[in-house]
C-alpha positions as CSV (number, residue, x, y, z in Angstrom):
1,M,74.7,-76.9,49.2
2,N,73.7,-77.9,52.7
3,P,70.1,-76.7,53.4
4,F,71.1,-75.6,56.9
5,R,73.8,-73.5,55.5
6,I,71.4,-71.8,53.1
7,T,69.0,-71.0,56.0
8,A,71.8,-69.5,58.1
9,L,73.0,-67.2,55.3
10,A,69.5,-65.9,54.8
11,L,69.1,-65.1,58.5
12,L,72.4,-63.3,58.5
13,V,71.4,-61.2,55.5
14,L,68.0,-60.4,57.1
15,F,69.5,-59.3,60.4
16,G,72.1,-57.3,58.6
17,L,69.5,-55.3,56.8
18,V,67.5,-54.7,60.0
19,G,70.6,-53.5,61.8
20,A,71.5,-51.2,59.0
21,T,68.0,-49.7,59.0
22,S,67.9,-49.2,62.8
23,C,71.2,-47.5,62.9
24,S,70.5,-45.0,60.2
25,K,68.7,-41.5,60.8
26,P,65.1,-41.1,59.6
27,A,64.5,-38.8,56.6
28,P,62.9,-35.4,57.7
29,V,59.2,-34.8,56.8
30,V,58.6,-31.4,55.0
31,V,55.2,-29.6,55.9
32,D,54.1,-26.5,54.0
33,E,52.7,-24.1,56.7
34,E,50.4,-21.1,55.7
35,P,51.4,-17.8,57.3
36,E,49.0,-16.6,60.0
37,L,46.4,-13.8,58.9
38,T,46.4,-10.4,60.5
39,V,43.3,-9.1,62.2
40,E,42.8,-6.7,59.3
41,E,43.0,-9.5,56.8
42,M,40.5,-11.6,58.7
43,E,38.0,-8.7,58.8
44,A,38.4,-8.1,55.1
45,E,37.7,-11.7,54.4
46,R,34.6,-11.7,56.5
47,E,33.4,-8.5,54.7
48,R,34.1,-10.1,51.3
49,Q,32.0,-13.1,52.3
50,R,29.2,-10.8,53.6
51,L,29.1,-8.8,50.4
52,A,29.0,-12.0,48.4
53,R,25.9,-13.1,50.4
54,L,24.3,-9.7,50.0
55,S,24.9,-9.8,46.2
56,D,23.3,-13.2,46.1
57,R,20.3,-12.0,48.1
58,T,19.9,-8.9,46.0
59,L,19.9,-10.9,42.8
60,K,17.3,-13.4,44.2
61,M,15.1,-10.5,45.3
62,R,15.3,-8.8,41.9
63,K,14.3,-12.1,40.3
64,R,11.5,-12.5,42.8
65,L,10.1,-9.1,42.0
66,R,10.4,-9.6,38.3
67,N,8.3,-12.8,38.5
68,A,5.9,-11.6,41.2
69,K,2.2,-11.1,40.3
70,A,0.4,-8.0,41.6
71,S,-1.3,-10.1,44.3
72,Q,2.1,-11.2,45.5
73,I,3.2,-7.6,46.3
74,D,2.1,-8.1,49.9
75,R,3.3,-7.6,53.5
76,N,5.6,-10.6,53.4
77,L,7.4,-9.2,50.4
78,F,7.8,-5.8,52.0
79,Q,9.1,-7.4,55.2
80,D,11.8,-9.2,53.2
81,L,12.6,-6.0,51.3
82,Q,12.9,-4.0,54.5
83,A,15.3,-6.7,55.9
84,L,17.4,-6.5,52.7
85,L,17.4,-2.7,52.9
86,I,18.7,-2.7,56.5
87,S,21.3,-5.3,55.7
88,T,22.6,-3.4,52.7
89,Q,22.9,0.0,54.3
90,G,26.3,1.5,53.6
91,T,27.1,-0.9,50.8
92,K,27.0,-0.7,47.0
93,Y,23.8,-2.8,47.1
94,E,21.8,-0.3,49.2
95,N,20.6,1.7,46.2
96,D,19.4,-1.5,44.5
97,A,17.5,-2.4,47.6
98,L,16.0,1.0,47.9
99,S,15.1,1.1,44.2
100,M,13.3,-2.3,44.6
101,M,11.4,-1.0,47.6
102,N,10.2,2.1,45.8
103,Q,9.2,0.2,42.7
104,S,7.2,-2.3,44.8
105,K,5.5,0.5,46.6
106,E,4.6,2.1,43.3
107,R,3.3,-1.2,42.0
108,F,1.1,-1.7,45.0
109,Q,-0.3,1.8,44.9
110,T,-1.0,1.4,41.1
111,K,-2.8,-1.9,41.7
112,A,-4.9,-0.3,44.5
113,Q,-5.8,2.6,42.2
114,N,-6.8,0.2,39.4
115,E,-9.0,-1.7,41.8
116,L,-10.6,1.6,42.9
117,D,-11.0,2.9,39.4
118,A,-13.0,-0.2,38.5
119,V,-15.3,0.5,41.5
120,L,-15.6,4.2,40.7
121,A,-16.7,3.5,37.1
122,R,-19.8,1.8,38.5
123,V,-20.3,4.3,41.3
124,N,-20.3,7.3,38.9
125,A,-22.8,5.6,36.6
126,L,-25.2,5.1,39.6
127,M,-24.7,8.8,40.7
128,E,-25.5,9.9,37.2
129,D,-28.8,8.0,37.4
130,G,-29.5,9.7,40.8
131,D,-29.1,6.4,42.7
132,F,-26.9,7.7,45.6
133,V,-27.8,4.8,47.9
134,G,-26.7,2.3,45.3
135,A,-23.6,4.3,44.7
136,D,-22.7,4.3,48.3
137,E,-23.2,0.5,48.5
138,E,-21.1,0.0,45.4
139,L,-18.3,2.1,46.8
140,F,-17.9,-0.3,49.7
141,K,-16.9,-3.0,47.2
142,F,-13.4,-1.6,47.1
143,P,-11.2,-4.5,48.3
144,E,-10.1,-4.1,51.9
145,A,-6.6,-5.5,51.0
146,Y,-5.9,-2.2,49.4
147,H,-7.1,0.1,52.1
148,H,-3.7,0.4,53.9
149,V,-0.1,0.1,52.7
150,P,1.6,-3.2,53.7
151,W,5.0,-1.6,54.3
152,S,4.1,0.5,57.4
153,V,5.2,-0.9,60.7
154,G,3.0,-0.4,63.8
155,T,0.6,2.0,62.0
156,R,-2.3,1.7,59.5
157,E,-1.2,4.2,56.8
158,P,-4.0,4.6,54.2
159,T,-3.2,4.0,50.5
160,D,-3.6,6.9,48.1
161,A,-6.6,5.0,46.7
162,L,-8.3,4.9,50.1
163,K,-7.8,8.6,50.5
164,E,-9.6,9.1,47.2
165,W,-12.2,6.6,48.3
166,G,-13.0,8.7,51.3
167,K,-13.3,11.9,49.2
168,K,-15.7,10.0,46.9
169,Q,-17.8,9.0,49.9
170,E,-18.2,12.6,50.9
171,E,-19.0,13.6,47.3
172,I,-21.8,11.0,47.3
173,K,-23.3,12.5,50.5
174,L,-22.9,16.0,49.0
175,F,-24.6,15.2,45.7
176,D,-27.4,13.4,47.6
177,R,-28.0,16.5,49.7
178,A,-27.7,18.7,46.6
179,S,-30.3,16.7,44.7
180,T,-32.8,16.8,47.6
181,H,-32.3,20.5,48.3
182,A,-32.6,21.3,44.6
183,D,-35.9,19.5,44.3
184,T,-37.2,21.3,47.4
185,V,-36.2,24.9,46.4
186,M,-37.2,24.5,42.8
187,S,-40.6,23.1,43.7
188,R,-41.3,25.9,46.3
189,A,-40.0,28.6,43.9
190,A,-42.3,27.4,41.1
191,G,-45.3,27.6,43.4
192,L,-44.5,31.1,44.5
193,K,-43.9,32.3,41.0
194,N,-47.2,30.9,39.9
195,Q,-48.9,33.4,42.3
196,G,-48.2,36.0,39.7
197,T,-47.4,38.7,42.2
198,L,-44.3,40.7,42.8
199,E,-44.1,39.5,46.4
200,G,-44.3,35.9,45.1
201,I,-41.6,36.2,42.6
202,I,-39.3,38.0,45.1
203,A,-39.8,35.1,47.5
204,A,-39.2,32.6,44.7
205,I,-35.9,34.1,43.8
206,A,-34.9,34.4,47.4
207,I,-35.5,30.7,47.9
208,L,-33.5,29.8,44.8
209,E,-30.7,32.0,46.0
210,S,-30.6,30.1,49.2
211,Y,-29.3,27.1,47.3
212,H,-25.8,26.9,48.8
213,D,-22.6,27.6,46.9
214,R,-21.1,24.3,48.3
215,Y,-23.2,22.6,45.6
216,K,-21.4,24.4,42.8
217,N,-19.8,21.3,41.5
218,T,-23.0,19.3,41.2
219,K,-25.2,19.2,38.1
220,H,-28.1,20.7,40.1
221,Y,-26.4,24.1,40.7
222,P,-26.5,25.3,37.1
223,E,-30.2,24.2,37.0
224,V,-31.1,26.4,39.9
225,R,-29.1,29.3,38.5
226,E,-30.8,28.9,35.2
227,M,-34.2,29.0,37.0
228,I,-33.2,32.3,38.7
229,E,-32.2,33.8,35.3
230,R,-35.6,32.9,33.9
231,Y,-37.4,34.5,36.9
232,L,-35.5,37.8,36.9
233,P,-37.3,39.2,33.8
234,I,-40.6,38.3,35.5
235,Y,-39.5,40.1,38.6
236,E,-38.6,43.2,36.5
237,E,-41.9,43.1,34.8
238,L,-43.9,42.9,38.0
239,K,-41.7,45.5,39.6
240,A,-42.4,47.9,36.8
241,E,-46.2,47.3,37.1
242,A,-46.0,48.0,40.8
243,A,-43.9,51.2,40.4
244,P,-45.6,54.3,41.6
245,P,-46.9,56.9,39.1
246,P,-44.3,59.7,38.6
247,D,-46.7,62.4,39.6
248,I,-46.9,61.5,43.3
249,A,-45.6,64.5,45.1
250,W,-43.1,64.6,48.0
251,V,-44.5,65.6,51.3
252,E,-42.3,67.3,53.9
253,M,-42.9,65.7,57.2
254,G,-41.4,68.4,59.5
255,V,-40.9,68.0,63.2
256,E,-44.6,67.8,63.9
257,G,-44.8,64.6,61.9
258,L,-42.1,62.9,64.1
259,I,-42.9,61.3,67.5
260,P,-40.2,60.8,70.1
261,H,-40.7,57.5,72.0
262,G,-38.8,57.6,75.3
263,P,-38.1,60.0,78.2
264,T,-38.7,63.6,77.1
265,E,-35.5,64.9,78.6
266,L,-33.4,62.8,76.2
267,F,-34.7,64.5,73.1
268,K,-33.6,67.8,71.7
269,E,-35.7,69.4,69.0
270,L,-33.9,70.5,65.8
271,E,-35.2,72.7,63.0
272,S,-36.9,69.8,61.3
273,G,-36.3,66.8,63.5
274,Y,-34.9,65.5,66.7
275,E,-31.6,64.5,68.4
276,V,-31.6,62.0,71.1
277,E,-28.8,61.0,73.5
278,N,-29.8,57.7,75.1
279,K,-28.7,57.7,78.7
280,T,-31.1,54.9,79.7
281,E,-30.7,51.1,79.6
282,S,-33.4,50.6,77.0
283,P,-33.7,51.6,73.3
284,V,-35.5,54.8,72.4
285,Q,-36.8,55.8,69.0
286,I,-38.0,58.6,66.7
287,V,-41.1,57.4,64.9
288,G,-42.6,58.7,61.6
289,G,-45.4,57.7,59.2
290,E,-48.7,55.9,59.9
291,K,-49.7,52.4,60.9
292,E,-51.7,52.2,57.6
293,W,-48.6,52.7,55.3
294,I,-47.9,49.8,52.9
295,D,-45.8,51.1,50.0
296,Y,-43.8,54.3,50.4
297,T,-40.4,56.1,49.9
298,M,-38.9,58.1,52.8
299,E,-35.8,60.3,52.7
300,C,-34.0,61.8,55.6
301,D,-30.8,63.2,57.0
302,V,-29.4,61.0,59.9
303,R,-26.3,61.2,62.1
304,I,-25.0,58.7,64.5
305,D,-22.3,59.8,66.9
306,S,-21.2,56.4,68.3
307,G,-20.9,53.1,66.6
308,Q,-20.9,52.5,62.9
309,K,-24.3,51.2,62.2
310,L,-27.8,52.8,62.3
311,L,-30.7,50.8,63.6
312,I,-33.8,51.3,61.4
313,G,-37.3,49.8,61.7
314,M,-39.8,49.6,58.9
315,S,-43.4,48.4,58.7
316,A,-44.1,47.9,62.3
317,G,-46.7,45.3,63.3
318,F,-48.0,42.9,65.9
319,S,-45.9,40.0,67.0
320,R,-46.9,37.9,70.0
321,G,-49.5,40.4,71.0
322,Q,-47.2,43.4,70.9
323,Y,-46.9,46.2,68.4
324,G,-43.3,46.9,67.3
325,Y,-40.6,46.5,64.7
326,K,-38.0,44.0,63.7
327,P,-35.2,46.6,63.0
328,I,-32.1,46.1,61.0
329,R,-28.7,47.7,61.3
330,V,-27.1,49.5,58.3
331,P,-23.6,50.8,58.1
332,I,-23.2,54.6,57.8
333,R,-20.4,57.0,58.4
334,T,-20.0,58.1,62.0
335,G,-20.2,61.7,63.2
336,E,-21.6,63.3,60.0
337,W,-25.0,63.8,58.4
338,V,-25.9,61.1,55.8
339,R,-28.8,61.4,53.4
340,L,-30.7,58.1,53.3
341,R,-33.6,56.8,51.3
342,V,-35.9,54.0,52.6
343,Q,-38.1,52.4,49.9
344,V,-40.8,49.9,50.8
345,R,-42.7,48.1,48.0
346,K,-44.8,44.9,48.0
347,G,-43.2,43.6,51.2
348,K,-39.6,44.3,50.1
349,F,-37.4,47.1,51.4
350,E,-34.3,48.8,50.0
351,I,-32.1,51.3,51.9
352,Y,-29.8,53.7,50.0
353,D,-27.0,56.1,50.9
354,L,-27.8,58.9,48.5
355,D,-24.6,60.7,49.2
356,E,-22.5,57.8,48.1
357,G,-25.0,56.4,45.6
358,E,-25.0,52.9,47.0
359,I,-27.5,50.5,48.4
360,L,-26.8,49.7,52.1
361,D,-29.3,46.8,52.6
362,E,-32.3,45.1,51.1
363,G,-34.7,42.3,52.1
364,R,-38.2,41.6,53.1
365,T,-40.2,43.5,55.7
366,A,-41.4,41.7,58.8
367,F,-45.0,43.0,58.5
368,P,-47.1,44.0,55.6
369,E,-47.7,47.6,56.7
370,G,-46.8,50.1,59.5
371,N,-44.6,53.1,60.6
372,F,-40.9,53.6,60.3
373,A,-38.5,54.5,63.1
374,V,-34.8,55.1,63.9
375,F,-33.5,53.8,67.2
376,A,-30.9,54.9,69.7
377,L,-29.5,52.0,71.8
378,P,-28.2,52.7,75.3
379,A,-25.2,55.1,75.2
380,E,-25.9,56.0,71.5
381,T,-26.6,59.4,70.2
382,I,-28.5,59.8,66.9
383,A,-30.2,62.7,65.1
384,L,-33.0,62.7,62.4
385,K,-34.1,65.7,60.3
386,K,-35.3,66.9,56.9
387,V,-37.8,64.0,56.5
388,R,-39.9,63.7,53.4
389,Y,-42.0,60.9,51.9
390,Q,-44.0,59.6,49.0
391,L,-47.0,57.4,49.9
392,Y,-48.0,55.0,47.2
393,R,-50.4,52.8,49.0
394,S,-52.0,52.3,52.4
395,T,-54.6,50.0,53.9
396,K,-57.2,52.6,53.2
397,D,-57.0,52.2,49.5
398,A,-55.5,48.7,49.2
399,A,-58.8,47.0,48.5
400,A,-59.3,49.3,45.4
401,E,-55.9,48.6,44.0
402,D,-55.3,46.0,41.3
403,S,-53.0,43.2,42.7
404,G,-51.8,42.2,39.2
405,G,-52.5,39.3,36.9
406,G,-51.1,35.8,37.1
407,G,-48.4,34.4,34.8
408,D,-48.1,31.0,33.1
409,Q,-48.4,28.2,35.5
410,E,-45.2,26.3,36.3
411,D,-44.6,22.9,37.8
412,G,-42.0,21.9,40.4
413,N,-39.3,21.4,37.7
414,G,-39.2,25.2,37.0
């Protein structure tokens, strides 16, 4: 076949195919389109993704806490926990976050307490040895990292351990004062007791009684109380030795034995005494007894028409160059006669309400000897009658009276 012919046929076939292709319609392209999401569906999807992230954060935090050492329970951890707790509010993960927060707080408080307990063990040993300075220094070795909680924001909230630490510091100060005070009162009391006199043992017991009740929880308090118990029989023995013989007669004083001190017009004489209505601006008084009286018992009927306490002076003496009393007030019933007994022995006084059978007051006299008196303050009205007394000792015969023997000597430790 002619080559030219072959080439022409090929071109015809090629152009025929091209024409056929250009004249036919292209096949349609099929695209799968997703339907558009509603607003509600988009919100739900976002919430699903948020909860998935919270679930992941919660799991990671739980693992972090499980592997955390005590020293890693710190402010950074609590900041992350606080952020997680805020993020999970209102979700099912909130309780998990809150539980992890509370567990972490408990772990931190426990660690702080363990650190403090280790310090307190050494502190208590030093206190038991009486080394309160050393105990205070040891107490300050409590690590500062456990003084305040790391989860508080904007404040310095103390840990439970720090609160206990503060109480221990006050306890050390209290025990230190208790020890010093106990040494002082016990030493002074032993010296007074060794005088072997009733006055000395009374003063010794009074000093021991001054040891304050705030020291009750210290080891020194029972030591002082035990010393008092040992001194009480000595007091009773010396008191019995100083008691007056039973055959000393009562002496009726009568109105002639009483001396009104004050403007005469204020005093009204009674059958066996006086009534005084004080209209002045200064105290007035009804005086009885002698300046030489040392030990005596006096009984009288008294009445006070205003106020609820009677002012009584005993054992007057000189103070700052003036002769007078250091009176005390005792409670009595107002507006009625009350039978009183005043007993003065070895520098100690006791005042009794004989009608009620009770002691109204007791203590030490200001001076070793002297008169007695009842006082009416401005605007007060008092009355005194039916006075009688037993005189046991006066300065006139004091030199001839035996002062009593001494007891066993005792050192400052009781």
